[in-house]
N, C-alpha and C positions, 0 to 999 in steps of 0.2 A: 194273275197279275192284279196288283192292288189298284183299284180304280181311283182316279183323282178328279175331283170336280173342277171344271174350268169354266169361267164365264165366257159366253160366246163373244167373239170379236170380229173384226172386219175380215180376218183371214179365213173365217168360216162362212163368209158370204152373208152374214146377218148384220144389219145396222145395230149399233149399240143402243141399248134401252136407256132412256134418260135417267130413270131412277137408279140404274146400276152405276152411273157415272159419279154420283154423289158419295161422300164418305158415309160408311154405315152409321146408322143412328146410334148415339151414345159414345162414339169413339172421339177422343180429344185430338185437337189439332197438334201436329208434331212441331216442337221447337227445335230449331237448328242447334247443334252442339255448341257452336261459337257463342250464340246468344245465351245459352244456359250457363256457360262459364263466366260470362260477363255479369249475369245476374247474381251468381254465387259470390263473385268477387265484390260486387257492390254491397250485398248484405253483410259479408264479413267485414268490409271496411267500415260500414255503419256501426256494427257492434264494436269494432276496435276504437272508433272515435268516441263512442259513448263510454267505453271502459276507461280510456285515457282521461276524458273529462271528469268522470267520477273519481278516478284515482288521484287527480291533481287538484280538484276543486272542492270536493266534499270533505268536511272536517269530521274526524272521528272523536267519540267521547272518551278519549284517553290522553294521558300525558306520558312522556318518556322520562324516566329517572336514570341518571348516570353519574359517573365520577365528576365532581365539580372542582373549582379552584381550591388550592390549599394556600394558607397564609402563615408566614412565620410571625408568631406573636412577639418575638424578640426583635423583629425587623421593622420595615417601613412599607407603606402602600402609597404610591404617588408622592414620594418624598415626605410623607407624614408618618411618624411613628405609630405603630399599631397600639402600643401601650406607652403613653408618655407620662413621665413622672417628674414633677418639679417641686422645689422647696425642700428637697432631701437628696443627699448624694446617692448616686446609684452605682452598683457594682458592674464592671464590664462583663458582657456576655458574648459568647460565640455559639456557633452551631444553630440548631433549629428546635423550636417547640411549636410545631405547626398545628393550627386548627384546620379542620377539614370540612368539606361541604358536599352537598348533592346537587347536581344540576337538574333543573326541571324544564323540559321542552313542551310548550303548550301550542295549541292551534295546529295540531298535526293533520295532514291529509292522509288518505289511505295509503298512498305510496310511501310517504315519509315514515309512517308508523311501521310498515312492513320492513323498510330498509333499516330502521333503528333496531327493530327486533332481531333481524338477521345478523346485525353487526356483532351481537353478543356482549357489547359493552353496556347496553341500556336495557331496562325492563319497562314494560307498559303497565300502567296502573289506571284504574278508572279515574277520570278527571275529578269527580266529586270527592275523592279522598284528599286531594290537595286544595281544590277550590270548591268549598261546600256550596250547595245550591242556595241561592238567595244572597250570596256575597260576590261582589265584583272583585276582579283581580287587584284593583287598587286597595280595596278593604283588606284583602288577604295580605298584601304587601305591608300595609300599615300595621296589622297585627304582628307580622314578623319583625318589623322594626321595633315595636314595643317590647316584644319578647327579648330581642337583643339588648335593649336598654336595661330591662330587668336582669338579664344575665350579667351584664357589666356591673351593675350595682351589687349583685350577689357575689360576683368574683372579687370585688374590692373588699367587701366585708369579710368574706372567708379568708382572703389573703392576710388582711390586717389582723384578724383574730389569730390566725396561725402564727404570725410573727410577734404577737403580744403587743401590738400597737394600740393606742387608745381609740375607743369607740364611744360614740354618743348614742344613747337609746332614747329616741324622740317619739313623743305621742303624735301619731298621724291623724287620729280621729277619736272622738268620744261619743259613745252611744248616749243620745239625749234622754233615754229612758233607763239607762244603766246606772250602776252604783257609783260610778266616777263623775256623773254629770254634776256640774257646779263645783267640783273639786279639782279635777285636772283639765287642762286646756291643750288644744293642738299646739305643737312646737315645744311643749314642756320637755325638758331633758331629764329623764328619771335616772338618778344616780344611786339610790339605795332603797331597800325595803326593810323597815324596822331596824335601820342602822346597818344592814348588811349590804355592801356595795354590789351593784349589778351593772353589767356592761352590754349584755346581749339579751335578745328577746327570749331565748331559751332559759337563761338564768332567771329572768323576771317571772316567766310562766311557771317554772318549777318552784320558785319561792312562794308564789301565790297559791299554786295548786296544793302545796303542803299544808295550807291553812283551811279550816272548815268555813263554810258559808256562815255569815253573821259575825265573823271575826273582824275587828277593827284594825286596820294597818296604817302605819305612817310612812308616806313616801317622800323621800328627799328629792327635790327637783331643782333645776335651774330654769328660771322663767324670765325671759327678756334680759338675760345676762345676770340676773340676781338670784341668790339662793332663796328657796322657799320650801314649805312643807305642805302636804295635802293629806288629809285623813279620810280614809274611805272604808265603809263597812261592806265587806265582800258579799256578793250575791252567789247563788249556786251556779256552777258551770253548766251550760246547756247540754254538754256532752257527758258530764259526770256530776250528778247532784251532790256528791260528797266533797267536791273540790271547790275552792274559792275562785272568784271570777271578778275582774275589774271592769270589763265592758269597754275596752279601748283597743284600737289598732296601733301598731308600732312600726317604726322605721329605724333601722340601724344605719348610722352614718359615721364617716371618718371623723374621729375626734381630735385630729391634729390640724389646726387652722392653717399651718404652714405647708402641709403636704397636700399636693393636688395630683390626682390620678385621672387621666382622661384616655379615651379610646377612639380609634379610627380604623374600622374594619372594611371600609368601602361600602359596597352595596349588599353585603351579606346580612341576612336576617335570621331570626329564630333563636332558640335558647341553647343550642348544642355546643357553642364555643366556650361556655362558662368555665369548664375545667382548665382548658389550655390558657385562657386569659388569666385565671388565678395563678397558675404556675409561672407565667411571665412576670406578674407583679412580685411574687416571692423571689424569683431568680434575680430580679433587678434590685431588690431591697435587702438582699442577704449575701454574705460572702460566698465565693465559690460559684460553680456552675452546676445546676441541677442535671443538665443533660451531658455533662462531661465533654462538651464541645461537639457532641454527635447530633445526628439528624433524627429527632424523635417527633412523632406526630400522635394525634389522639382526638378524642371527642368525648362528649358527656355534658349533661347539664350539671349545675351545682347550685346549692342553696347556701344561705349565709352561715349555716352550721358546718358546711364542708361535705355534705352528703352528695354523692355523684349519682345521677339518674341516667337511665338508658335513653337511646335516641333512635331515629329511623335511618335507613340507608347505610348501615354499617359496612356492608361489603363494597359498595361504591366508594365510600370514604377510604377504606383500606387500600383499594386499588389505586386511587388517586395519590395517596400518600407514598405508596411503594414506587409508582412511576416518577414521583418527584424526588425520590432518593431516600426516603425514610427507611430505617432499619428496625425500628421498634414502634409499636402502636399501643397507646393506652385505651383499653376497652372497658366500658362499663360492664359490670358482671351480668346485668340483665340482657346484654347483647352477645354474651359469650357463645351461646349455642349457634346463633346465626354466623358469628364471626369465624368459628372453626369449620363451618361448612364450606367456606370458600376463601381460605387464607392465601394471599399471594406468596410465592416462593421468596424466601429471604427476609420475611417480616416476622419479627418476634412479637407475640401478643403479651401484654401485661394487663392482668385483671385488676380492676379497681372498684371499690364500693364507696370509698371516702377519699378526701384530699390526703389524709395520712397514708392511705394505700398507695396513692400516686407518688408521693414523696419517697416512700420506702422502695417502691418498684424502680424508680429512677436511681436511687442510691445503689440498689443491687446491680443494675446495669452498669453504672459508673465504676463499681468496684469489682466487676467481673463475676458476680454471682448470678444465678438463675432466678429471675423474679417470679412471683406467683403468676401463673398463666391460666388461660381458659381451658 
């Protein structure tokens, strides 16, 4: 039989030894199961409270980008025309030529960022890509408004040039150490180079670049409403020493004093509405309808020569356009790869490099042909 050691007790006729009554040395006091469960619950609750506080109060260094508002450039915002033209009869328009935008959600908490990411409609981007370090939100907004103003000016010039409307080529500034100092003045309207008419900055630069440095040129200008001439000996172009250089900055302006074109796009900023604003001007100042009365949307920067540039957030813009009812979307060629990676069902993509491409693509759609696509 296996022996078992038992401490003597009263039943054996011996008095208990005092040292045997105490808990053995090194053994922890036993905690009742009920108290243990309460302690575990309190700790878990504390962690939960901390987690909720962190998730709802701590801001993450990200912004969420998603589909933004779309605006019909042929229509109105708050009862104000997006593109308003006075001083010239306009042609009736129907349908849509919508500019598109990307929404930016800032000040995200941890929980908000997780929720937006899980929604699938938004993507998270590091905040400093949208709000560069050292710039306040107001400074970024101001830059966006300035970009929109520049885009509106470029849209006006590109549209008027396409339509063959008169343009003024105005001197915006003169390099005080350049060859034109003392000859040309700010606000001079340059009309010809050596007797050859010029209306655009491209035409003037090409005429001057065709001449060697040291060549003397005669510029016809309108100064303070009066015709004048300026004689300038060309310097060498800093970018190409074999080409002539005037040393001036230029501004192209509407040359018809009776025609006024203004814009109201609400709170939208940035340069990417340029193409669609240009098309709206052309549609209103020319017979027929560019869109054939259909719902067309698009995006893209534009310069005064009609070149279309790529933009950001193309997939968000396409989604917003399709949800609004667009059936075709004008895509800058530089955005084609991204656009084809996530094209909404039912949306036809039209690839554009220039304003002429956009007009041709719209004509193809209107006449039932397949336009150039991505």
